[in-house]
C-alpha angles and dihedrals in degrees: 000000000000110000108139120090128195095270092053092045090052092051091046088060095037095052089045087061091045103195095192092051090047088052095057098031116028094029087059091057093044090049089049094054106023101033117187093005088072096114092046091050087054092048092049092046091048093052091045090050089055088060091052090045090061091065095050090043092053094047094046090058090058107030120051100192138129087219090084118177098006091052093047092049094042093054092049105035104021140254099304094055092044091050091049092051090048090057091049092048092050090058090045092052098041092052097047102077094044089048094053092042093054093053099043093047090052089046093053092046091051089059091052089050090055087065095046099263111136118173119128092204088071090059091054090045092056090048093055093042093050095050092044093052093048092053092045093056093047091046089059089072140260097287094055096044094045091049089052095049091048093057095037092049093057091047091050092052092050094049100045092049091049092045092051091052090051091049091053091048090051095042122154111274090223093056122115130153090234089072094066111114125193126216120178105219097040089049094056094042086056090050090065089063091039089058089048089056089066098035097101095056094097096058094108089072089071090061096043093113088059093045122098113240087001096181087062106028099043097056090039091053090053093054095045097046094045092049095047095044093043095052091045093049095048090049093047092047091057089044091054092049091051093043097047098033122203093296090052094051091050089054088071086075091070100027120035091191095046092131091074092055091046094050093048093048097048103029105023137238098295092058091044089056091051091044091050093047093056092043090055091043091052090051089050093047092051094047093049093048094048093046091048090053094048095045090054093046095055097065087051089052090051090054098042093047093042094235105190102226126065117260110257107201095193094051091046092050090049092051093046091048091053092048092049091052093046094050093046097047095042097047093040092052098046103037104017128256099272096040089049089050092053093047095047092043090053092050092048092049094051091047090050090053093050091049091051095046090054090045090053090051088050092054091050090050093048098047100024110197096352093077103021110113103060099042090044092051091045092052092047094052092043091050092050092048090047094051096043092049094042095052093040092053105094139140120038096349092054081095085084091063094047094051092045094051091046095050095044091050092047091049091050091049092048090055091049092046094050091046092053103037105027100044094154092054092045094049091050093060112116125176099213124193137165118263120226089217102059107359090237123131114265130179144187109263098194 
């Protein structure tokens, strides 16, 4: 049933990017590794994301399907490639809510610590409460959750623009652009997290079957949401650099949540409360949007892969809720909330890059020379960023590389195993989509 209009589709993608959350979370990692080049990392990542956006934009004009990336790739490159991308996207989606929850719980706890309250049980309590509330909102149905993201998205835009202006007005007296220093490897390691900041912008494709005039509104929503969020994030990155100054950015090395201390010191407790509220709201918006997209992709997967039993939404939500809690509590306990956030964010970002490189190849295959230049250039830049970041990622956070290699290899072997041993299941796979010509399901038969 069509129920999502253009405004709602735009906010679905916008809140899946979550500029305010990126400001307090991913900007802290970029500042930690890339220092004063933070705004330029964001600019580079934004432009690179526009290249990747072109591929999703092109596919969404042709294929109306909640299957998203796996369906696009499957129709262009065949069942094996589509199956492989599905497995990667499942990991990407399952890890997203725990990743956000770990950061935002640590963020809230850091504010309590500023006022002398130190009890780690509170951090775990916030973690459980946040995840539970996200799943509750999504469980209320698409109409309720989309209505929420529409309102919250507009509020987030208004606040982050106003906040950035205030940050510039209260900029550090020692700040000057001449103090910016560039270093090659730290810059590209920051780019990995800069790319992640824009990774959720394609989430409206997973609701395209519920979107009115999807072949028009879905691609249009991608362009609008990417442009708005990109401009806001570039503006806010410069604002943060000017507000914190070079000394402030270096403080991230010893305090991952330094921004809360800085805001309280320079703007006072009332503004810190407002700042924290919108940071938490952005994290909540992003979690709801991501979960909505994933929950609507899975029934499509059941149909395309001819899974025998009927999709039970309530059981699936219950299972996913349990997995999210388990990942969050386990990783938070053993590696700490912020370290877990960095590791999981790195894994998600690398998976995102692989998915988009394969999607770019799919677009080239589908359109041959007619749409070659942009997806080829996008794949080339993504591959370079991937390799530079992968090989430059050593020490404690090399865990990211190990997990990534392990999961990619396992996913590849699973596809080969199913293809060899479950031939009937494999042959029954169909990547169905809705045709613009007659609105009837079509699929790739290869």
